[in-house]
C-alpha positions as CSV (number, residue, x, y, z in Angstrom):
1,M,-10.3,-4.5,68.5
2,T,-7.7,-3.2,66.5
3,N,-7.5,0.4,65.5
4,P,-7.5,0.4,61.7
5,E,-4.9,3.6,61.4
6,N,-2.3,1.3,63.7
7,S,-3.0,-1.6,61.5
8,P,0.0,-2.7,59.5
9,E,-0.5,-1.5,55.5
10,E,-1.3,-4.6,53.9
11,F,-4.3,-5.0,56.0
12,R,-5.6,-1.3,55.5
13,T,-8.2,-1.0,53.1
14,S,-8.8,2.2,51.2
15,T,-11.5,3.3,48.8
16,P,-10.4,5.4,45.7
17,A,-12.1,8.8,45.9
18,E,-15.1,8.8,43.4
19,E,-15.0,10.9,40.8
20,P,-17.9,13.0,39.9
21,L,-19.8,11.4,36.8
22,T,-19.4,13.6,33.5
23,D,-22.7,14.7,32.0
24,Y,-21.9,15.0,28.4
25,S,-25.8,15.9,27.9
26,A,-25.2,19.3,28.9
27,E,-23.2,19.9,26.0
28,A,-24.7,22.1,23.1
29,P,-27.1,20.1,21.5
30,A,-26.7,19.0,17.8
31,T,-28.7,21.4,15.7
32,E,-30.2,20.2,12.5
33,S,-27.9,22.8,10.6
34,S,-24.7,21.4,12.5
35,V,-25.5,17.8,11.4
36,E,-24.8,17.0,7.9
37,P,-27.1,14.0,6.1
38,V,-24.8,11.0,5.2
39,P,-24.8,10.9,1.4
40,T,-26.3,8.0,-0.3
41,T,-25.1,6.2,-3.3
42,S,-27.9,7.8,-5.3
43,D,-26.6,11.2,-4.3
44,Y,-23.0,10.2,-5.6
45,E,-24.3,9.2,-8.8
46,E,-26.2,12.4,-9.1
47,K,-23.1,14.6,-8.6
48,N,-21.2,12.5,-10.7
49,D,-23.3,12.0,-13.7
50,G,-24.0,8.4,-12.5
51,K,-20.2,7.4,-12.5
52,V,-18.7,6.0,-9.7
53,K,-15.0,7.0,-9.4
54,G,-12.6,4.3,-9.1
55,S,-9.9,3.7,-6.2
56,F,-6.2,2.5,-5.8
57,A,-7.3,-0.6,-4.8
58,A,-9.2,-1.3,-7.8
59,S,-6.6,0.0,-10.1
60,T,-4.1,-2.6,-8.3
61,W,-6.6,-5.4,-8.6
62,I,-6.9,-5.2,-12.3
63,A,-3.1,-4.7,-12.5
64,L,-2.8,-7.8,-10.6
65,I,-5.0,-9.9,-13.1
66,V,-3.2,-8.5,-16.2
67,G,0.0,-9.2,-14.7
68,F,-1.4,-12.8,-13.7
69,L,-2.5,-13.2,-17.3
70,L,0.8,-11.9,-19.0
71,L,2.8,-14.6,-16.5
72,I,0.6,-17.5,-17.8
73,V,1.3,-16.7,-21.5
74,L,4.8,-16.3,-20.5
75,I,4.7,-19.7,-19.2
76,I,3.0,-21.5,-22.2
77,F,6.0,-19.4,-24.5
78,I,8.5,-20.7,-22.2
79,L,7.5,-24.4,-22.2
80,Q,6.6,-24.1,-26.4
81,N,10.5,-23.2,-26.6
82,Q,12.4,-25.7,-25.2
83,H,14.9,-26.4,-27.6
84,Q,18.5,-25.8,-26.9
85,V,20.3,-22.5,-28.3
86,P,23.6,-21.3,-27.7
87,L,24.0,-18.2,-25.6
88,N,27.3,-16.4,-26.2
89,F,28.6,-13.2,-24.2
90,L,31.7,-12.2,-24.3
91,N,34.0,-15.3,-23.7
92,W,31.6,-17.6,-22.3
93,S,29.1,-19.8,-24.2
94,V,26.3,-21.9,-22.7
95,Q,23.2,-23.8,-23.9
96,F,19.9,-23.0,-22.8
97,P,16.4,-23.4,-23.8
98,A,14.9,-20.3,-26.1
99,G,12.3,-19.6,-24.0
100,V,14.3,-19.4,-21.0
101,T,17.0,-17.2,-22.9
102,Y,14.6,-14.8,-24.0
103,L,13.2,-14.4,-20.5
104,I,16.8,-13.6,-19.4
105,C,17.1,-11.2,-22.1
106,A,14.0,-9.3,-21.1
107,I,14.6,-9.3,-17.5
108,S,18.1,-7.8,-18.3
109,G,16.5,-5.2,-20.8
110,A,14.0,-4.3,-17.9
111,L,17.0,-3.8,-15.1
112,I,19.0,-1.7,-17.3
113,M,15.5,0.6,-18.1
114,A,15.1,0.5,-14.3
115,L,18.8,1.5,-13.6
116,V,18.3,4.4,-16.2
117,G,14.8,5.6,-14.9
118,G,16.4,5.6,-11.3
119,W,19.0,7.8,-12.0
120,R,16.9,10.0,-13.9
121,M,14.8,10.4,-10.7
122,F,17.8,10.8,-8.4
123,E,19.1,13.8,-10.8
124,L,15.6,15.4,-10.7
125,R,15.4,15.1,-6.9
126,R,18.7,16.7,-6.7
127,Q,17.7,19.6,-8.9
128,V,14.5,20.2,-6.9
129,R,16.5,20.1,-3.7
130,K,18.7,23.1,-5.2
131,Q,15.9,25.1,-6.4
132,A,14.2,24.3,-2.8
133,R,17.2,26.1,-0.9
134,R,17.9,29.4,-3.1
């Protein structure tokens, strides 16, 4: 027989040292004063006079529904205003359906408004940073 100490490394079998099991029950037991009861819906309603507070997800969901309804109204408006109207800008003249023309004008106005609002937010942030440095 061969001695296991003299055998090649690949044939040696070693058992990992067993770690002692941690007994978590030895920790401080939970007392009634340290455990808070889980609030129920009725507890929440009592504290808030029967009103449930809204959430960000609910507000987003309502905004999506309103936006979808406005999109349907816009599509109906475009479909009902298909007669061609001339669109003149500087030296360009193009014929577009009236609904599409109104849509392009509304998008252009929204972009201009977003640019002005974005510039204002940039200025306010710059002023706040200057105030913070002082």
